[in-house]
N, C-alpha and C positions, 0 to 999 in steps of 0.2 A: 382514392388510389389514384397512382401515379400511372401506371400502366398494365391492365388487368392480366394480361399475357404474359408480362413481362417474365414472371418467374420460368415460364417456359419455352421462352426464348434465348434467356439471357444465361450462361454459365456464371457461376460464384466465380470472383476474381480479385485476390486480396494481394494487400502491399507485400513484396520481397524484401529477402534483407543481401546486403551485398554477401560477397564469397566469404568465410570464415577467413580466408587466407589473406585476407584485405583488411576484415574488420576487427581482426585479431593488433593490428598494428596502430590500432587508435583506441582513443576514450571517447571517442563521439559517439551519437546515434548513428546507426547503421541498416534505418527502417526506410525504403525507398516508395515517394508516397506516388498513388496511381493517378493518371491525367485526367483532368477534368471529364472529358467525357465520359472516360473507367465511371468514375466514381456516379457521375449522372447513370451510369446503364445498371450499376449495382443497385442504385436506390430504385431504381425501378423496378429489381426483383422484389420489392416489399408487397407483400399483398393485402395490408391493410385490415386483418381477420377482424369479424366480429367481436374476437374474445384475442386483445392481441396477448397475447401470453410473454411475448417480450418484456412486456409492463412488469412482468412477474417477477422475470431475472433482476432487473432494473432497481437499487435500494432508492438512488436520486428520482424517482419518478420521472426519468425522461420519455416525452413523450414523441418514441422513435417513430411508428409509420407517418405522424405529419412531417418530422423533417424530414425523411426520406421523399416524401410526395413534394416538398418543396425543394430540395435538392433538383431535384426528376425534370421540375418543371423551371429549373435555371434560377431560382428564387433563393439565391443566397443568404444574400441580408438578412431574409425574413428567415430562413432557416436559422440561423446564427440567433436571432433574437429568443426563437421556440426554443434552441437546446439549453441559452444563458436564463433562461427563465424557471429553468429546474435543477440546471448547475453551474455552480461558480466555477469551476475552474476544467473543463472540460481536455485541455491539451494535457493536464496531468492523465484524466480517465483514460483519453484514447490512445496514453500508452503503455499507464502501467496496470488498468484494471483486466482481471482475465476472462470478461465481457460474459459474463452468467446471460446477458440479455439473448444473445446467439446462440445459446445452448438452449432457451427456453423458446426460441425462434419455430414456427411451424415448421418449416421451411429444413430445422436441424433433424426431423424427423427421418428424411434422407440424406445425412450430411452435408448438406449444402445450406447452410443458415446464410440467412442476409448477413453483409460484411458490414453492421452496425456499427463496430467499433470504428472501422476505418472511415468510414462514412463523419463518424460523430469527430473523427479527431482532423479532418480533412475543412470539415465547416470551422472549424475553431483557429487553426489555424490560416487559411484562406480572410478569417474578420480578423486576426492580427496585418499578416500581409496589406490588406488591404484599408488597413486604419480603421476599421468600423467601430471596434473594438475600444470603446472611452471610460472616462470615471462615468461611474452615475450615482453622484454626490443628494446628497439633500437639501431641497432650496432651504429649511430651515431646522434649526437645533431645538430639540430638547430639553439641554440640561442636564439629560442623565450623563454618568461616568461607569463604565464597566471595565473592571479588570478579567481579562480574557489571560490564561496562564498555561501556557504550551502553543508553538506558533506551527502545528502538523498540520492538516489537512482538516481534522475540525475544527481547530481555534482561527483556524484562516476563513473558514465558510461562515462559522458565527460571528465574527469581528466585521467580516465584510455586508452583512447582510444586516448587522446590528447599525454600522455607519449607513448604511445607504435610508434607516430609519427613524435616521435623522439624530440619535446618539452618538455619545463618544467614547466607544474602545480603546481600549490603550491593552497591546498584543505582550507580554512576559513571558520572555524565551531564556532558560538558560546558558546556552550555546554561544559559543560568539556569529551567528549567523541565523536569519532565520529560514522554517521550514522542517524543522522535527525532521520524521521519518524520508520526506520528500527529499531531505538535504543531505542527509547523512546515511540515510539506510538505504537508498536506492541508485545503484550506479551509473555514471556519467554515459554509457554505452547505452541505456535504457532508459534515460530522461537528465537532457542535460540543463544543468543549473540557470543556465539564464531566462530559462522558465519561471522559475518562480519571481525572477529579478522582477523581470518583467510586469508581474502580479503584481508583486509589494509596490512597486512605484504607482500604480492604478489606483491600489487601496491608501494607500498616504495621499493621495491628490482627495483619496472621497473620506477622507476625514480621520483615518485610522494612525494610530501611532505605534511605535515597534520598541518595546527597547531590550537590547539582549546582551546577556551575561550579566542577570537579573533568575538568580536562583530562587525561587517563594519559597519563604524557610528559611532560607540563608544568608543571603543579602537582605530580601526585607520581608517581616514577619506576613502573617494572614491575615493580624490584625490588623496591621498600618492601612494594607491594603482594602479591609472593610470598612475601616474609619474614611479612607478617602473616596472609594468608589460606592457606590448606593447599589452594585452586585458583583458577585468576582464569581467565573464561571471555569469548572477546571477540566482542561481539555488536553492533560500530557496524553504521551501514548504511555501503551502496557509494554514498559522496559525492562521489567524482569525475568532475565533469560532462563531460559530451562536449561540446569545443570546435569553434568554426567558423574555419579558418584560413584568411581571407580576406582583402584589401584592403581597409581599410577597419575591420576588429572591434575596433581602439582607439576608435575615436570614441565619444565622450558620448553614451548613452541604447541601445546596445549589453550587455543584462546576461543573466545566466543566470537561468532561470525562477524557478530556489529561491529565490535572491534577491529576485528580486519577490514570491514566494507567502510566504516566511517573514517579509518585512517585514508585510505584512497581518494576519498570522494576530499577529504581533506590538500591531500597532497595535488590534485587536479585542481584545485584553488588554488596554486599558489602558495600554500603555507611550506616554511621547511621542515624538514624532516620532527626537528625538537617540536617543533609546534605542533604537527599531524600527529606524533608519537611521543607523547613527557615520559610514557614510562617504556621504552622501548619501540622501535619500527618493527612492525609485525610485514614479514616480505616473502614471497612463493617461489621466489626467482631461484632454479635449478634444485629444486626441492621435490621429494613424493610431497602428496598434499594429501588429506583422506579428510570429506567434508561428512560428517554423519549428519544426517536428515536431508529429505528428499523433497521439502517444499522449494518456494520461490528464494526464500533467502541461500538456502542451498545452493541451486543454481545461479544466485549471486556471485556466490565465494567462488562458485567453477572458472565462470565469466572472467572474474577478477584474476585468479591464480593463472588461467593460461593467460593473458593477458602480460601478467609480471614475468612467462617463460616459467612454469614449472615443468620437472621433470615429468611426472604423472600426474592426473586428478582422478581419487576413485571417491564415490557416493556412494553411501552407506543409508539403506532405508530400513525400518524395522517392520516394518508392512510387508504384506507379500506383494509381488508385482500384479497392478490390474491389471482387466484382459485388454483386448488389442481395442474390442469396442463396447459400449454398453449395450445393455439389454435395452432397447428404446422404449418397450411397452410396460419398463419397470420402472424406468424413473424420469421418462419427459415430460411435464418440462423442468424439471430439480435439475441441479446439478449432478452431471454423472461422471460416477467415479469407471474412468477408465486412465489408460499408460497414455502418458505426454511425454513427450520431449522441448524441452523451451529449446532454445534458439542459445545459450550457456551449454547446456551439452549436446547440442550438433556441431559445437568447438572441438569437442575431444576431452572425452571422461569415459571411466568402468560405472556402469551402475548395478547396484549387489543389491537382491533383495531378500528382505525376513533373514535379517541380517543383527545380532546384537554385539555388542563390543564389550567384552569382558574387566580388561585391561586395558592401560598405557604399558608399554615398556620402555626401558631407556638408561642408560648410563651419566654418570658426570651431571645429574638433572636435567640431560636434557631425552626430548623423545626419541625413540628411533625405532621402534614399533609400537601396533597394536594386535594383541589377540582377540579375534571375535567367534564366534559359532553360530551356525547357524538354527532356526530356532522354525518353531509350527506354531499356527495359532489353532487351540483346542476351544471347544466350547462348555465352559464350566456351569456352578449354577446359577438359578436366573437366567440362562443363555448368554452371557458374558464371555466373550472371547478374550482367551489369555493368553498368552506366550511362554512356551515349553520349549527347553533347547533339546536338541536333535542329541542323542548321546555319540559320542565322536566324532563330530563333525569339527572340532574347533582347528581354526586356522590363524596363519597371522598373515600382516600386509607390512612393509616397510614403510613408515612413517618420520616425513621431517615436520610436519607442520599439519595440525591435527584442528580443524573450526567446528565447533560447536554450533548448528545450525536446526536447534531442536522445537524452537518457539518462543513463545513468551508466557509465562504465568499471571500476568497480569502489573500491573503499574508498582511500582517500589514506591515500599511503605517508608516513607522519608519524613524529614519534618516535615512537608508539605502536607500531607495525609493528616500526621499527629496534630500539628496547629489546627487544621480545619475542622478537627476534632468529626469527620464525617463517618456515617455509618457503613458497615462495605458490606457486600454480599459471600453469600459460602466463599465463592471462589476466589475472595479479598479485593476484586473491584469494586468501586466507591458507587455505594447503590442510589439509586437515581430512578424512578420511573419515567418508560419515555410517554406519559401523558405531562408530564411541564418539568420535568428533567431537572426537577430541587433535589436537592441534599438531604440528609438530617438536621441540616445546619444551618439557621437561615440565611438569607439572601447571596446563600451559595448553591449556584445549579453544576451539572457536569454533562460531558457528553464526550463522545469517541473512547476509543478504545482503552481510554482510563475508566470511563461506564462499562463498555460492554466486553472486553478484554480483549485480546487481539483479534486483529479482522480487515477487511482491506479496507482501502483509500476512498474508495465509493461509501462506504459504508459510517466510515469519517465524515464525508462530504453532507452525508443525507442528516448525520444526527447533527451534527452542527447548524446546519440551517432551522433543523427542529428545534431547537435549545434556543438559538435568537429572537426565535416566534415565541416560543416561551417566557423569555425575558423581557422580551417587547410588551408580551401581554401583563405578564407581574407589574411592570415598571408604570404602565399607561392604560391598565385597563381594560384593552381591546388592545389586537394586533391588527395591521394589514399585510404583513409577512406573509410569504408562501408557507404550509406547513408540509 
């Protein structure tokens, strides 16, 4: 334990944001890091609990009290080694993870958890700045080749672990750049893409081969990969978006959120408008924007729309408004249901809860408004909550752009899954147990969102690491990779 009385003497202090008026002018990250001395003080607040509940919230098994203690004692390089022993990409999770570890922190009982996410991010950022992070190549190879399909966090973590075990992984990505959701799903103002490029360069030096514009099942067949490689890992995302099947859905101006976000990331990467949007550019400039869906993707649409210069942004959520504070005795250390306001929502938007969208209205093929209604959630048979429209509550909202951000229902059932001939679970995900990540097809494994469904980056990293350990054990009989 760093300082036994640290949590009594030091107040919680977290990173701050640039003012909305300033950050809306740029697509750059706007989080201001803490001073090194302040980070050490925050690390001193960790109580090194006998039962570290933060561990129950961290999918990648970060040894949180250990690296907190090392930061407090100014042993930053040792803290980095500890952090990277469990997490391949702390600079990603330190920016976009919702920090379930902090929700589980014992100090969250009094709403003042240790700033674990900030400490994690500043450990790895300092590691890059100081030149401590270097390729960790294997001293000898095994001669085993693995095809990893999908270059999101699960595929990258899996490939990096396999390379460090001495295997020869090749990552196949259907897009023009590596990164998956990290590259084309997360806005630059939340995570700049040079962070991905830096890791790719490291992984290439470790022996990972990357192939872009390769859509497995189309560009190359699954059978060809099985012929050329010892193992194939299905590490794609849950890319099939949930649709809104209502009258007027076909009108111009109604788009999936990910189409909107991907275009902007391509623009920021320097692609011209045609390459960024071959089917037509999506812009929020001067428009009344409706975002349907209250999660992180919806928030990303809000931040992007405001940077475009939208006339107004309204976010609709079908669920009722959560309480301002959770009942600690009922929820802690689990993830609490409470009202959260994202940085994008702070920049400007109207939020409305318990609202259902009934139809999209327009003329000449273009959206002009949406018709909504209030709903209430009632307990039905078996205790299941079901929505019921409140009579006489219908209302209209002007809309020039409607963005559907209601989550994803699973992986796309395309040629890749068809040719792999793998068994699917009842939700349409690739069926593979977490014990060995094997699918029903010989020599094919699966991990990440394609296996578990839509989830967090931190869960994808965990599954990629565990899948790599399973593949290594399958090929070699035993594995020294951590699980």
